[in-house]
Every structure is written in structure tokens, then in C-alpha cells.
SERO-4910 file (N, C-alpha, C, O; in steps of 0.05 Angstrom, whole numbers):
BEGIN
 pado doro    nc1    nc2    nc3   cac1   cac2   cac3    cc1    cc2    cc3    oc1    oc2    oc3
  Met    A     12    -26     -5      1     -6     -1     22     16      0     43     13     11
  Met    A     11     54    -20     28     61    -21     13     92      2    -10     94     12
  Asn    A     36    111      4     24    123     24     34    147     24     58    153     28
  Glu    A     11    166     18     12    186      6     32    198      5     34    207    -17
  Leu    A     58    205     23     79    219     25     98    204     -3    116    217    -13
  Asp    A     93    180    -11    112    171    -35    107    179    -56    122    182    -75
  Val    A     66    184    -53     59    202    -89     59    226    -90     55    240   -110
  Arg    A     64    234    -62     70    266    -71     95    274    -84     98    292   -101
  Cys    A    119    250    -68    147    263    -76    146    249   -108    164    259   -122
  Gln    A    126    225   -124    136    219   -141    110    239   -168    108    234   -192
  Thr    A     97    257   -152     82    277   -161    100    300   -173    105    311   -194
  Arg    A    109    302   -139    134    324   -141    153    319   -168    160    338   -181
  Glu    A    157    302   -172    176    287   -188    170    288   -210    188    295   -225
  Leu    A    141    279   -222    136    286   -239    131    316   -269    134    322   -293
  Lys    A    120    328   -237    109    362   -240    148    376   -250    152    383   -274
  Gln    A    162    378   -237    195    378   -241    206    371   -266    227    380   -275
  Gln    A    186    350   -281    198    346   -311    188    356   -329    196    353   -352
  Gly    A    169    370   -321    148    398   -344    124    378   -350    112    384   -370
  Phe    A    115    352   -335     88    338   -340     60    364   -324     58    378   -304
  Gly    A     43    355   -352     12    365   -340     10    339   -324     27    322   -319
  Val    A    -25    341   -314    -26    334   -295    -40    296   -309    -41    274   -300
  Val    A    -49    312   -339    -58    288   -359    -38    271   -371    -44    247   -376
  Gln    A     -6    283   -377     17    272   -384     34    247   -354     46    226   -352
  Ala    A     23    268   -334     39    250   -318     20    217   -315     29    195   -309
  Met    A    -15    229   -323    -24    204   -317    -20    178   -334    -21    155   -327
  Ser    A    -16    191   -362     -9    172   -379     22    156   -379     28    133   -387
  Glu    A     40    177   -365     66    157   -365     57    137   -336     59    112   -337
  Cys    A     51    144   -324     30    123   -301     27     93   -309     39     73   -302
  Ile    A     -1     97   -332     -9     79   -345     16     55   -355     16     31   -348
  Lys    A     39     70   -378     52     59   -394     73     46   -371     88     26   -377
  Ala    A     73     61   -342     93     45   -329     73     26   -303     81     23   -280
  Val    A     49     15   -312     41     -5   -304     45    -25   -319     57    -46   -312
  Lys    A     31    -18   -355     37    -33   -372     68    -49   -380     72    -70   -393
  Gly    A     90    -30   -365    113    -52   -368    131    -30   -384    156    -32   -387
  Asp    A    117    -10   -391    141     -3   -413    159     18   -400    152     38   -388
  Arg    A    187      6   -408    212     11   -393    216     40   -404    237     51   -399
  Lys    A    196     55   -422    205     80   -431    189    100   -406    194    124   -404
  Ala    A    173     87   -392    161    106   -382    175    125   -357    194    115   -346
  Leu    A    170    139   -352    187    173   -343    169    172   -308    157    191   -298
  Ile    A    173    147   -298    157    160   -279    183    127   -251    184    103   -250
  Ser    A    193    141   -241    216    123   -226    201     95   -205    211     72   -205
  Ser    A    181    100   -190    160     83   -174    139     66   -177    118     72   -165
  Ile    A    142     42   -195    116     21   -208    101     24   -181     78     29   -188
  Ala    A    104     24   -154     82     19   -144     66     50   -145     42     51   -150
  Ala    A     76     65   -142     62    101   -145     48    106   -169     29    121   -175
  Ala    A     64     87   -184     49     82   -224     16     68   -206     -3     84   -204
  Lys    A     14     48   -199     -9     36   -195    -13     42   -180    -34     29   -178
  Trp    A    -12     62   -150    -43     79   -141    -42     97   -159    -63     98   -172
  Ile    A    -31    109   -164    -50    128   -181    -62    127   -202    -77    145   -208
  Glu    A    -55    105   -219    -78     94   -237   -105     91   -224   -123    104   -235
  Lys    A   -110     77   -204   -126     64   -189   -129     90   -169   -141     83   -149
  Asn    A   -124    111   -169   -133    135   -149   -132    162   -168   -122    182   -160
  Arg    A   -140    160   -185   -147    184   -207   -151    213   -189   -134    231   -184
  Asn    A   -179    211   -181   -195    237   -166   -158    246   -151   -140    263   -155
  Glu    A   -166    222   -132   -139    237   -102   -115    243   -117   -110    267   -114
  Phe    A    -95    231   -133    -81    242   -150    -84    271   -158    -73    292   -152
  Cys    A   -103    265   -174   -104    297   -173    -99    323   -163    -84    341   -168
  Arg    A   -134    313   -130   -123    333   -109    -92    338    -97    -84    360    -90
  Ile    A    -79    317    -96    -46    315    -95    -38    331   -118    -41    355   -115
  Trp    A    -31    323   -137    -28    340   -167    -31    374   -150    -13    388   -140
  Asn    A    -54    378   -151    -65    409   -145    -47    433   -115    -41    456   -114
  Glu    A    -44    396    -87    -29    411    -71      7    422    -73     19    440    -61
  Val    A     17    401    -96     50    402    -96     58    424   -114     82    429   -118
***
């Protein structure tokens, strides 16, 4: 189970790479499907984000 701090760190990392929220979700989906070119470092966070999109959007706006 992901904790919110881990998700916040991954979210901040995606924002620093210049992603928008839709692009970030797309990268998470690619990572979950096994695409090694996905630009998210935590597969666990990617899985959490994919399942909890509304919560991810809230976190995205806070970080």
C-alpha cells in the first residue's frame, strides 16, 4: 500500500519534469503496463495513481 508521502514525492518529480496532470497519468499507465520508457521511477506509485485518479488530482494541485 502506498502512503501519501510517496505519492507526493512522485507527483513532485513528474511536475519537475514538466508534465501536466494528464501526461503524468499517461506515464503512470505506461509504467503499469510495463513500458520501460515510462518516466516515473516508482511502479508502486504508478499503480496507486492509476487506481486513485481523483485523489491524485487533489495531490497534484497541492504540491
